[in-house]
N, C-alpha and C positions, 0 to 999 in steps of 0.2 A: 650657240650648242644646239643640238637637235631636240625638238620638242614632240617627235612622234611617240605615241604612247606604247612603250616597250616594256615587257617585266623586267623587274630588279633581276640582276645576275646574267644579264645579257653576255655572251662572250664578246670579245673586245675586236676593234678595228686596228689601228696602228700608229706607231710614233717612234723616233731615233735617238740614241744618246752617244755623245763623244765628250773627251775631256772639257770642262766646263771653262768659260771664259775667265781670264785673269780678273782678280779683283782689282778695281781701280777706285782712286780717289776721286769723288766727285766734289769739287769745291764750291758749287753752287748753293747757297744757303737754302734750306727748307724751311718755309714758315710753318709754325704748327697748325695742324688741321684746327677748323672751327670746334669748338669745344661742346661738348654734350652736356645736358643737364644732370647726367647720372654720376652719382657719388661715386668716385673711384674707389676709396678706401672700403667702402661698404659693399660695393660690388665683389671685390676680391676677397673679404672675410665670407660673403655668402658662398661664393664659388668654392673658396678653400674648403668650407665646411661640406658642401656637397660631394666634392671630388674625394674627400676621405671616406666617404661612405661607399663610392663607386667602386666595383670590379674593375680587373682589367678588361674584361669583355664588355663591360658597360661603357667604359671609356672610348673604347674602339668603336662601339655602337654610334655614338655620337659623330663619329667620321664619316659614317655610311649615309649618303644620300640617294634616296630611291626615287623611282618615278612609279607613281600608280594613276593610270587613266580613270576614267568614270564615264557612267552614262547619264541620262536625265534623272535617274531615281537615286543616284547616289554612287560612291565609289566602287569601282571593281577592283578588289584587292589582288594583287599580282601573287602567285604562289608562294608560300612561306613568309609574305610580307606582314601578316597578321601576327603569326608567331613572333616573328622577330622584333615587331613593335611591343608586344607584350613582355619580352624578353629584354627590353633596353636596348637591341641591337641597331635601333635605327633613329638617326639624329634628325633627318630630314626629309621632306617629300616635296617633289615638283610634278607639276601636271594635274594637281589636285586643286580646285577652286570650287566656288560657291558654299554658302554657309552650311548646306546639308551635308556637302561631302566633306569638307573641313572638320565639321564638329565630330563626325563620325569617326574619323581617323584621330583627332585630337583626344576625344573620349577615350579611345583605346589607350593612348599614352599615358593619359592621365591618371585612369581608373584601374587600368589592369597591368601597368608596369611596376616594378618594385619601387623606383624611387619617383616616379610620377613627373618625370622630365619632359616638359613640353616639345612637341614637334616645330620644327620652324617650316613653313608652306613657302615655296618659290614657284615662279613661273616666268616665262618669257614674254614679258610686258615691253614691246619694243617701241611702239610709236601708238601706243593707247591699249586700253584692255578690252572693253566694251565698246566705247566710243573710239572708233580709230582715226587718227590723223595721217597726215601725209608720212610717206617713208622717210627715215631720217636723212636720206641725201635730200630729200625735198624741204624737210624742215630747215636743214643747214642754209638753203637757198633763200630763206626769209631774210637771213643776215640779221634777225631780230631776236635778241637773247630773251626779251621779256615773252615773246610768243612761244619760244622754245622751252622757257622753263614753265609755262602755262600748260603747255601740252602734257609735260611730266607730272604737273601738279593735278591735274584732272585724271591721268592715269593713276596715281598714287591714289586718289579717293576713291576711285571705282575699285582697283584692286584689293584695297584693304577693306572696303565694305563686301567684297566678294570672297573673303577668307584668307587673302594672301598676304604675308608680312614681307616678301623679299622679291624684287624683280631683277632679272639678269639683263640690265641696261644701267648705264649708256655703253654702247659699242663705240669706242673711240680711235679705233684703228686707222692711222693715215692710210689711203689708199690711192694709187696713182695709175693703176692697171684696171681699165674698165671691162677687160675680160673676166675679171674676178666678180663672182656673183654677188659677194657681200658688200661690194661698194655701195649698194642700196641702203646699208644697215648704218652706216657712218656719217661723218660730217665732211667727207673730201679730201683734198690733197693738202690742205695748208695747216701746220701745226700750230699757228696763231689763232685762227678761227676756231679749229679743232678744240684748243684749250678752252675758248670762251664758251664754247656748245658745252663741254665736258662739265664744266662749273656750273653752268644754267641747269643741266639736267640733273645732276647730284642735288642742287637745290630745290629743285622741284620735286623729286621723290622723297627727300628727307626732310624737306622744310628748310626755311631760311636759318634755323638754329640748331639743326640736326637733331631735334628731339623725337627720336625714333619711339618714345613711350607715347605720343599721340597717336590715337587708333586712326587716323587718317593719313599717317605718313608709312612708307614702306622703306625697307633696306635697300639702297642702290647697289649693284654689283658690277664694277668696272670690268670690261672686257675688251680685247682679248688679250691678255698679258702675255706674250707683247711681240709687235711687229707682224702679227698674223695677216696685215692688209699688204705686206710686202712679199708674199708667197711668189715663188718664181713661175713665170708664164701665167699668171693670172690663175692658177689652177688650184682649186681649194685644196687645203691640208698639206700644200707642198713646202718645200725647204726654203727658208730665209738665212741670207748670208750678206752681212754688211759691216762696215767698219764702225768702231765705236763711235767717232766723232759723228758719224752720219746719224747713228742711232741717237745719240743725244740730242742733237741739233734738230733734226727733221722728223723722228717716228717716236720719241719718248713724251715730248712736251705735254700733249692731251692726257696721257696717263697719269703723269705727275700733277697736272692741273686739278684732275679729279681727286687724287689722294689729298692734296692741299685743301679741297673742297670739303674734305671731311667723310669720304665715301666710306660705307662699313664694310664692304666685302670686295673681294677680286677673283675673277675668274682665269685660269690659266688657260694658253691656247693651245691649239693642235700642233702648231708647225715646230720644227726644230730652229735653234738658233745657233748658227754657226757651227753645226753639229751637235747641239747639245738639245733635246727636246724640252721646251718651255716646262712642261710639268715635272720634269726631273732635274731642273736646271737651279742649283742652288745658288749660283751668282745672280740670277735673275730674281727669284722668290725671296730670298734670305739677305744676300748683300746688297743689292740695288734697293729692292722693294721696302725691306725692313731696316736695313742698315743706313743707306743712304738716304732715303725718302721718310723714314720714320713712321711706316704703316703699322698701325695698331689692331686691325681687323683681322678677319679670317680669309684664307684662300680656298675656293673651291676649285676643282677641275672641272674641264668641260666634259661632256659626254664621254664616258669610257676612256678619257684620255690616258689612263695610268696603264690600262690593258693594252692600249695602242703602242706602246714602247716597245711591246715584245715583238711586234710586226715590224717595228724600225730595227729590230736586231740587237738591242741591248741587254738582253737577258730574258729569264723567265719570269712568271708571275711573282715569285718570292723576290727576285731581285729588282724588278721594277717596283715592287711595293715599298721595299726599303728605299730606294732611290727616291721615290716621290715624297715619302715622309720627310727624309732628311734634308731634302731640297726645300721643304717649305710649305708642301701641300697640306691642308688641314683636313678638307672633305673630300671624299672620293664620290664623284657622280656617277651612280648607275653601276660601275663595274664590280662592286662589291670585293675588289682587290685588298683592301686593308681589312675588312671583315674577316677574310679567309686565310690572310697571311701576316698580319702583324703580331699576332700572338707567339707564331714560330719565328719570326723575325727577331723578337726580344729574346727568345731561348737561344737561338743563333748568334746574338751579340750584333746583327747587322742594324738594328735600331735599338736605343736607348730607352729606359722608361720615362726619362725627364723629356724627351722628344714626343713620346704620345701624350704626355701629361700636358705638354705646351699646346698640341694641336687641340686636345679636347677643351683645354681652357679657352682657347680663342673661339672655338663654336659656341661654349656656352655664355661668354662674355657677349657675343652677338645676341643670344636670345635675352639675356639680361637687359642690353640695352633697347631691346624693342619691348620690355616691358612683359615679356611672355610668363615670365615666373610670379608676377603680380596678377595679370589677367591673360590667361593663356589663349582665350578667344577674342580679346581686344574688342569687345563690344559688337561682333559680327552676329548678325540675325537676318531673316528673310526679310522683315520690315525695313531696315536700314538698306539693305541690297536694293530692294524695289524702289525705294526713294532716291537712291544715288545713281544707279547704273544707267546711263544714257539720258539724263535727264535733259531738259530743254537747255538750259545754259550750256551744257556741255556740247550739245549739237551743235548751238551756235558759235562756241569756240572752235568747234571742228571746221565749220565752213567759213569762218573768219581767217583762221591761220592757213587753211589749205589755200585761199586766194592768194596770201602773202607768198607762198611758196612757188607761184607759177613764175616762169622766165619766158618774156617774149623775146624770141631769137630773131625773128624778122616781121616787118610790117610795112610793106611797100604800098604806096599810095593810099594810105589810111584805109586800108582794107578793114581793120579793126579798130574801133568796136562796131558789130554788127548793128543795123536797124532794125527795130521791132517792128517791121512791115516786110511784105512781099512773102516769098517763097525760098526756103532754104532747103538744100538736099544735105541730108545728115547721113553720111555713109561711112563705111569702113567696119571691120571686125570687133572694134572694141566699143563702137557707138552706142550699142543698145545693152552692153553685158554689165552686171553688177558685180560678178565674181572678181575681177581683177582690179576693181577701184581700190580695193581695201590692201593690196599688195601682198608680197611676202613677209613672213614673220608678223602676222595679224593676228596670231594667238587666239584670245577667245573672241574676236570680232565674228560677227555673223553677217557674212556678204549678201545675204539676202534682205538686210536691212540698209544696205548701201544704195545712194542714189545713183542711177546711171546718168551718162550725159544726155541721153535722149530725155529721160524724166526731167533731168535739170533744166535744159532748153525749153521744154513745155512750161515748166512752172516758172521760169523768168521772163520767156518771151511775150507770154498772154496770147490772147485770141486774134492779135493782128499779123501773125506770123503763121504760115503754112509750112510744116515740116514734112519732107519726103524722106523716108528712110529706106536703106538697101545695105546688107552687110558687105558687098563688093568682093570679097575675097575670104577664105578663112585665115585665122592667124597664122596657121603654117598647115602646109599640106604633107609635112613629114610624117609618116604614120607612127615610126618608132618614138619620135620627138612626142608626139600627141600621146601615145601610150605612156611614156615616162611621165610626163605631166599630169596625166589622170591619175596615176598610180598615187600620186600624192594629193589629190583634192583639185585637180585642175578644172573639172567639170567644162571639159570641151568637147562638144558635139559638133563634128566637122559637117558641113553642109556637103552634101554627096554630088552636087552639080558639078560641072566642069568649071575650072576657073573663069574661062572666057565667058561663059554664060553668065555668071555671078558678076563679072564685070561689065557686061554689056548692060545689064538690070540697073548697075551703079550709074552709068553714063546715061541711061534714058532719065534717070532721077535728075543728074545734073543739068540735063538739057532744058528740063521744065523749071530749073530754079533760078533765082538771081545770084546766088552765091553757093559754093559747094564748102561743106566744113567736113573734113575727112579725118577720122578719129582711129589711128593707128598706133602701132608699137607692139611691145612685148605682152605675152601673157605673163600674170604675176609669178608662175612657178618658173619663168626663165632667168629671174632674178633671186638673190637669197643664197642660202647654204646649198653647196654641191650644184650650184647652177651656174658653173664658168661657161662662158661662150667664146670660141674662136673667131667668130664672124660677127662684127657689130653693126650690119646693116639691118635695115626692117626686114624680118623672118619672112619667110614665103614668097608670095605673090604680090605683097602689099606694094611695092614700087610699081609693079606693072600697074597695079589700080590707080596710083597718083599720076602716072604718065597718061593713062586713059582718060581719067578726069581733066587733065590740063588740056588736053586736045580740045575739048569743049568749049574752049574760050571763056569760061565762067571764072570769076576769081575763086582761088583756091586756097583755104585756111586749112593748115594741117596742125591738128591737136595731137601731141604725142602722149603716149602711157608707156613709161620704161622706167628701170630701175637702175640704169647706167648711162653713160654718154654714148652715143651712138655715132656712127659714120653717116652723114645727112647730105653729101656733097649736092646730088641732083636735086633733093628737096630744097637747099638752100638756094639754088640758083633758079629754081623753076616756080615754086610756090610762092604766093603774094604775100603770106603770113605764115609764121610757126609760132605755135605756142607750146612750150614744154610743160606739161602738168603732173609728171612722175605718176606714182600711184597716190592719189589725194585722199583717200580713207572715205568714211562713212558718208561724208556730205559731198564728196567729190563732184558729183554732177550739178549740183547746186553752184558749188563754188567756180566750176570752170563755165557754167552759163553766165555768173555774174561777171566775169572777166570778159567772155566774148560779147556780151551785150553793153558792156561799160559801166555796169554798177560799181565796178571796183577797177582802177588803173593798174595793171601788174606792176610790181617792184621786185620781184626776184632777181637774184643774180647767180649766176654758175659758182658753184664750188669743187667742180670737177670740170678739167679742161676736155673738151670734145675735140677729138682728132679728126684729121681729113681721111685718114687710112688707118687700119689696124696695124699696119706696118709701122707707124710712129710710135706705136706704145712700148714702153710707158711715156707719157707726154705730160709734162707739168710746168707751170709758169717759173716756179723758183729753182730753176735748173743751174747749173755752173757753165761757165764758157769754156771754150778749149783753146788749144794753143794756136789751133787755125780755125778761128771762127769764120762763118761764111757771111759773104756780104751780098745781099740780094741784088745790090747794083751792079756786082761784078758777075753776071750770069754765066760766063764761060770758065770761071776760074776752077781748076780742077781738083787741087790738092787741098780741100777744105771740108769742114764736118758738114755734109750735106746728103741728102738723096738726090739720085738721078731722075727719078719718075714723080716725085711731089715735093712741095717746099717743106721747110723745116716748121712753118707755122701751123698752129692749129685752126680748126675751122671756127671754133668759138673760145675764146681764151678764158681763163679763170676770172671771176669777177663780173663777166660779161651779163647784160640784159638791159632790153629796151622798155620804153614805156610808151604810152600814147601821147605823152607830152615830149619836149626835148628838154635838155639842160646844159648850159655852157659854164665852163670853169675858168677863172681867171688864173693867171699865172701865180704858183705859190710864192709868198713872202715871209722872210725869216726873221724873227725877232732880234738875231745877232748871227754874225758870220761864224762864230766859234761856238762850241760847246765845251765847258770845261767839266772837270771830273766831278764837281759838287754843284753843277748848275743845271738850268733847263733852257731848252730852246722852243720857241713857239713857231708852229708853222701855220699859216693863215691862207685861206683861198676862198673866194667868192664864188657861190654856185647860183646860178639864175635859171629859173623855170622859164623857157624860152617859147613854150609850145602854148596849146591851146586848152590844156587840162590841167587841174591840181595833180600833183602827183608826187610820189615819193622816190627818193634818189638816195643811193647808198655812195658815198664819197669814200673812197679807200687811199690811205697812206701807204706807200712802199718806200722802203730803204736800199740802198746799195752800200757795201762796205767797199770801197775802190781797191785798196790793196790790203790784205792780211796775211797772218802768218800761216794760215791754210786757205784753199782756194774757196771764195764766197759765192754765193748765189748771185745771178744778175739783178735780183730784187726780191725782197720779203716784205709780206704783209705785216705793218706793225699797228695799224690802228684803222678805224672806220666809223664813220657816223650815217645813221639812216635819219633822213630829215623829210618832213612833208612841206612842200612850197606850193602856194596856190599861183596860179596861172599869172605870169609876169614878175613874181616874188623872187627878190635876191635875199640871199643870206650869208654873211661871213662867218665861215667855220674855222675853229682853231683846235689843232691838234698839239698837245704838248709832249715834247721828247725829253727823255731823260738819258743818262748814261746806260742805265740797265736796257733800254731799246736798243742798244748797239752791241750787246752782248752776245757772245756764242761760246761754245766749248771749243777751245783749241785742241792741239793733238795730245796735250798732256790731260785733257778733260777738266782743263781749268776754265772756269765761267769767266770771261775776260771781254772788256772793251778796249780796242787799241787805237792809239793816236793815228790820225790821219784823216783822208779826205772822205766824204760820205756824198751821196747823192740822194735826194729825198723826191718822190714822185707821189703826185696826187691826180686823181682823176676816176672815171666811171667804171674802169676795170683795169687789170694789171697791164693791157696793153696800151690803152688810150689815156696817156697821162701828160701832165706839163711838170717840169723838173726846175730844181733850184740845188745848191751844192752848199755844202758848210764844212768845217774842219774841227774836229775833236781834239782837244789840246790837253796840256798839263799832265801828260804821263798815262800810263796804262790804269784803268778802271778795273781793279780785279777783287773777288771776294773769294 
């Protein structure tokens, strides 16, 4: 959702409605969400009593979520917002934080409204609040769930101390099209890994026991429900259209995992789903989310998403108001459609009183679970905020986790790590910039507190290294693009010199150096919401800079900053080393320098496939085969599934990532050649550190169901282990498989494991594996 500060009651944007998807029976059992310490009966008695005192207008008011921006001295209350708060016509506020600002509005609700119902304060806390961690795509590349959870825990402590109760995270949309700008905000392309990340983020925000009454927790908001990452053409807000089996097998699992983890709230998505907008989709928000999955929390829309259904052509304001409420949307973000229309909807008979009451109850339950009726301020004070925000241990966490997120894509002739002697030419448009390090969706983060790559290298290298700097080129020379980026805080000041002059300055620096480090990539504003790109190459003249630097003959290290997979064919062929650092956060420069100089051995692995060409997109590892698969050995075969001008293969596959050391894998051994419906099967493999450094490796296990009642992927991630091995150390890793790992949704949406042959693959990424086979027997395992 958008976090630009705009007055409540903004006119809408746009979304579409068609007949809803048919109700389907999901036969996969849903475990109950982790219980909260709230006494359910006591909560219901309290809310029953409160709602008996509420007028219709006050009930509708709880469904009104507004945005209120603020300056350094306190909130700037939008037009009529103060009056509406006093009338009890506002249920929640977002974009307001700090103890002073939050207390001012909470005081208004508690002291001047009739029933003194507290407000809930929400905000886009996506990858940190004040201490900014790597973007979520980078966090996912750690393959370290403890690190992912820790980043959310720090964000929860900071945001709670800063007056917030509710964060619009995690974003768990599966995304397989890097043209989509919001690929940076999620965990990549895989449903299994995405599900692990979803659970870790919910635990981090809400605490291991989901005890939201603790004042250092915040309520998480799962988003965007649903299928937002599958928008056609990678263009934001666009249509999504897919079959139900694909939906259940490939896109829904991370959402379901967050529900099972006890996430307190859900945000509906902008896109339509097979012709029905998510925000007005009863099958999605009621039949699936609440009926099949048992979700008990409240659903908030995304920014003006109800209003946007008008632009989709499904009705006027009154019609889409009724549609959204009847579908299961409980709280209207910013659009004030409910506030303006629900009373008349009730008179017209298009909504029922019990539907309004149910939505109001869900919002009030969320506030009760947060302890707001007991302590509306949740212990927030300037003293607490000062002691919590960006404290040293949080900055240490940010640095340590950022290092884990980096992916070494190439390292010829042991170019890295760098020596702490000699001269380094540090060039590139991102080498000295602080603004881009904290990335898009950095919320309350202050980019001026971020450590640049240049500063980080000077901090880590010490006095024995001379560092020469030059920007080389601008991030982009496109004036319109620069204007668009600067309109939303890009802070890009283009160098007015000709590109050739800037490149020659960088070349002169390179000629004086022992090694060249070129920091290139995207501006932070080139990714995120409404930041789709049709071209996945390095922007502007950055590739020309790299080509000129290569001609100097000096070793060339490319450090990437970006929020999506890029096409890096020339870079991969000619650079000596490539380090992917995403947008690394507040401590990014120090973390990058730690890796470049060998204080930390990179261990990150890609969670999104890097294509050779944008023409291959969407490209992902767990694709299905066709009736005419292409055999690379038969180069002249014509009637096969292939491209004429590029191979089918990615540039860098899912799960790929190098280390300063090397690892070898033994062939997997199986504890049994058959797996029964009530049995287990152990897959064992020995991993050895065969290089010269201690290092971490992510051993990945994939399965293939050879024959299925519906076509099955060529392989699917089912387990992984991240292990630290000392130089020369070997360790046997064992992965346990059960029939549950073999299950999928069939054409009837039954959750089944079918008897037959399976292949198991273990290795360092989705491509480089060794395999074994087993058979699943004793009939079909079905729930």
